[in-house]
N, C-alpha and C positions, 0 to 999 in steps of 0.2 A: 493637452492639459486635462487633468482630472477635473471633474465636475461634481462636487460634493454639496449636499445640503445637510445641515446639522440643526436639530431641534432640541431645545432644553425646556423642559415644562415643569411647572410647580402646580400641583393639584392638591387641594385640601379635602380630605375625607373625614366626615364625622364618624361616630361609632359604626363600625363595619367589620366584615370578615370577607374581604374580597377574594382572597386566594389562601386556601387551607393547606396545612401539611397533613401527614398521615395520622395525626392525632385529632384533627379537627380545629387546631389553633391557627390564628393568622400566621403566615410565614414571617420569619425574622432573619436578621443578620447582625453581627457586631462589626460596626465601622467606626473608626476613630476611638476604639476602646469602649464604646457604649452600645447598648442594644438599640436596635431600630426595627420598625415593621417593615415588611417587603412585599412586593407583588411581583411575581416572576414574569419574565419576558414572554414565556409560553402562554400565560394566562392573558396578558394584554393582547398579544397577536391573535389569540383565538376570539377574543371579545370583538376585536375590530373586523376580523375576517368574516365573522358571522353576523355583523351588524346590519341594520337597515341602511346605514350610510353606504357600505360597500354594495349591498344588494341593488340600491338605486343608481349609484354612480357607475357601477361596473357590471351592469346586467348583461349577461351573456359572455362575460369575460372572467368568470371565477371557476376554479377547479373544485373538485370534490375530494376530500381525503377519506378514503374508504377501503374496506376489505371486500366490498360486495359487487365490484364491477362484474364479476363472473356471474352472480346471481341475476343481474340485469341482462347479460348476454343470453343466459339460458332461457330466460323468459321470452326473449325475442325469437330464439329458435323454436321453443316450444309453441309459441303463438303461431309460428309459421308452419307448424305441422310436422316437424322433423321427429323422427323416431327418438324416444327418450334416451336410450343407450347411446345413439350417435350424437345427440344433442349434448349430452354430459361430456363425452369424449372431445367434442369440438370445443366446447366452452373452456374446458381445462387447458386446452392448447392456446386459445386466445388469451385467457386471463393470465396464463403462465408467463407471458411476455412481461407483465407488470410487476411479477414477483413469484415467489415460491407458493405453490398451491397446496392446500391442506390435503392430507392423505385421502385417497378415494373412499376409504371406509369410514371416514369422518362423518359426523352429522351434517356438516356443511361442505361437501367436497368441491364446491366452486369457490370458496372463500380464499382470498390471498392471505397468507399468514401474517403479514404486516400491513399496517395502514399505509397507503400510498397515495400521493397527490396525482389525480388524473385530470388533465386539461380537457376542456370541451372538444377541442380537435382530436385528441386522443381517444376520447369516448366515442366520438363519431367514427373514427377509423376502426375501432373495435366493432361497432355495430355494422359498418360497411362490410367488414370481413364476414361477419355472421350472415348478412344478406347474400353474400357471394356463395356462402356454404348452402344457404337454402335454395339458391338458384342452380345447385348441382355441382359447384366447383368442390374439388377435394382439397381440404385444408391440411397441409402436411405439418411443417414445424415453423410457424411464423417467427420472425426475428424482431429485435428491437427496432431495426430500421423500418420495418412495416408498419409499426403502430406508434412508437415513441417519437417525441419531438425534443430537439435541443433548444428550441425557442418556439414560442407561439403567443397567443393573445391571453393566456391565463394570467391575470394580473397579480393574484396572490402568490402563485409559484414564482413569478418574476421577482416579486418583492421579498418573500420569505424563504425561497429556496425549496429545493427537494433532493432526497437521497434515495437512490435506488441501489440496494446492495448488489443485486445480481447483474445490473446493467449500469455500471457507474458512468459510462460514457454519456449517459442522458441525465446524469444529475444536473441540478441547476444551482449555481452559487447564489446565495441570497444578495440582493442589491440593497436590502434595508436591514441594518443591524439595530436591534432593540435591546437596551440594557434592562436589568431588573431595576424596578423603582423602589426607592427606600425613603424613609422619613429623614427630613433634614435635621431633625432633633432627636433627643432620647425618647424612645416610646416602647412600650411593652404591651403584651396582651393582657387583657383583664377577663375575669369571669362573670357571667351574668347568670345568677340562679334564678330559675322561674318556675312556675307552677301553672297547671291547667286545670280548670274547674269543670266538673260534670254538670251540664245545665239541667239534667234531670234528677239531680241529688234532692233527697227530702231534708229539708232544714230542720225537721222535728225528730229525725231518727239519729240516735248517737252514733250508730255504725256508719252512717254516711258522712259523718263530719270530716272536714279536711279536703285536700286536693285529690283530684283523680289521677294526676300525673305530675311529676317533677324531674327537672333536669338541669344541666349547666351548658351554656354555650359561650364560646369565647369571642372577644371583639377587641378592636383597637381603633385609634384615630391619629391623624396627623396630616402634615403637609409632606407630600411625596415629590421627590425629584426624579424625573425621567429623562433619559437621554436617548435620542434616535439619530442615527447616521445613515444617510441615503447617498449611494453612488448613482447619480443620475445616468451616466454613461452606460453602466452595466444594466440598469433597469431597462434602458432603451434596447440594448442588444438582446436581453432576455425576451423582449416583447417583439422581436423580429424587426427592430427599427421602425415601430409604429408610434410616431410622436403623439398622436391623439389619445391612444390608450395609455401612454406613459403619463400624459398630463392628467388624465382622469384618475389614474392610479394615485398620483401625488395628491390630488385634490381629495380623494376619498381618505388617504392616509392621514393627512393634516386634520381633516374634520373629525374622523374617528378618534384620533389621539387626543384632541382637545375636548371632545364631547361624550365619548362612549366609555363607560365604567365596566370593569369585569363584572360578571353576573353572579359571583358567590354571594349567597345569603341576602340577595336583594329583597326578597319577601319579608325577611326579618328586620332589615336595616334601611331599606330604601336609600342605599348609599350611592345615589347618582350625583355626579359632581361635573363641573366643567373646569378646565384650567384657569387658575388665577393669573398664570403668568406664562408667556411663551417667548423665548428668544430664538429667532430663526436667523441662521447664518448660511451664507453661500460663498463658495470660493474654491481654489485649487490646492490650498494648503493642506498639509496632513491633518486629518480630523483628530479631535481630542474631546474627552468627556470633561465636564465641570464638576464631577462628582467631589473632587478634592476641596471644593469650596465649603463642604460640610464635614471635613475631617474633625474640626472642632464644631460639636453640635450647636445649633441655634438654641439660645435660651432666652426667656423673657415671654411676655404675654402676647406680643404681636409677631407671632412666628411667620405669618405670611410675609409682611413687609420686610422683617429681618432676613428671611430666606431670600427674597429678591435682592436685597442690598448685598447679601454675601456672594450670591451668584455673580452679580454684575461687577463687584470688586474684584473677585478672583479672575474673572474674564480679562479685566483691564490689567491686572498684574501679569497674567500670562502674555498679553500683547506687548507689555513693557519689556519683558524678558526675551521673548522669542520673536517679536515682531508681529504684525497684524496676522491673526489666525483666521481671518475671513475678509473677503473683498467687500461684502454688503451685508447689512444686518437689517432685520425688522423685529419690533418689539410689540407684543400685546400685553398690556398691563391692566387687569381689570380693576384693581383698587384705585388706580388713577384715571380709569375711564379712556385709556390710551389704546389705539390700535383697533382693527376690525378683523374678523375671521376672514371675510372675503378677500381683504387685502393681503392677509398672511398666506392665503392659498395662491393668490396671484404672484406674490413674491417667490413662492416656492416653485411655481410652475413655469415662470417666465425665464 
């Protein structure tokens, strides 16, 4: 039987610009025929993966997403006294296992052309191969099997997946699916016209009158619905059947999803928030989002409570039509003072 955990979160953000598009405006989407603000799943996962929560709970079990693995290998070979030309050639062979290497005439000839997730075990394997080269072993053409892993203890790769275009057999299917968050109600980006004053301006000189700088920045606000679906069985397989790391991964994910905000424009808006409401669900039934609860946008002054009411009502309607969509549930409801974060984590990990 499949083992799924689903999280439905409602988080209220005041004026903010958490996730910008190419014009600098908050990302948006039209849903139910009305405009909403949106935060992409990529932005959310990046914020969680690089958070202090992940660093503390998953120390030693986090991958690096980088183009620079070859640069680190070259440094190890150079520090070991290898001839520069031989070191570069050896580095390109080792780093080339992880992806296509830039042209040798490029300014960074050890860089991988694409960003790639590298687990701690894979990084160690690359360095071990470099050490063997320093010991005098001839490095011919290493293969994926020599350095790459189909499963290991890299929690973020296990959760969010990995694609290696040149060696797809070492791709990792994501065990955690993260939807784009969007406002439960109609919401649009607004413009903030602002000026900056020169502290050394003379108030008595007419030519110094006025601001030293002016500009416009965009922002928005609202209650965002976020859906996360976790395949616990796949997560365990991705982690090499290591239950302790799986549980630590789930604990870190739950805490980060409820307490960590994307970092966009934080200095300007201090848009840090914690989830108002979380519905956790466990079971073997086919997962489903509750986004359709907000096809009709929430309206009124109490958007938080109305969003909770709409989400729970739609959940109950789905259960009535399709049968129970979860075997067990746990609710954290801040407006009512119900639930505790540590209990939610225990619910998800048990």
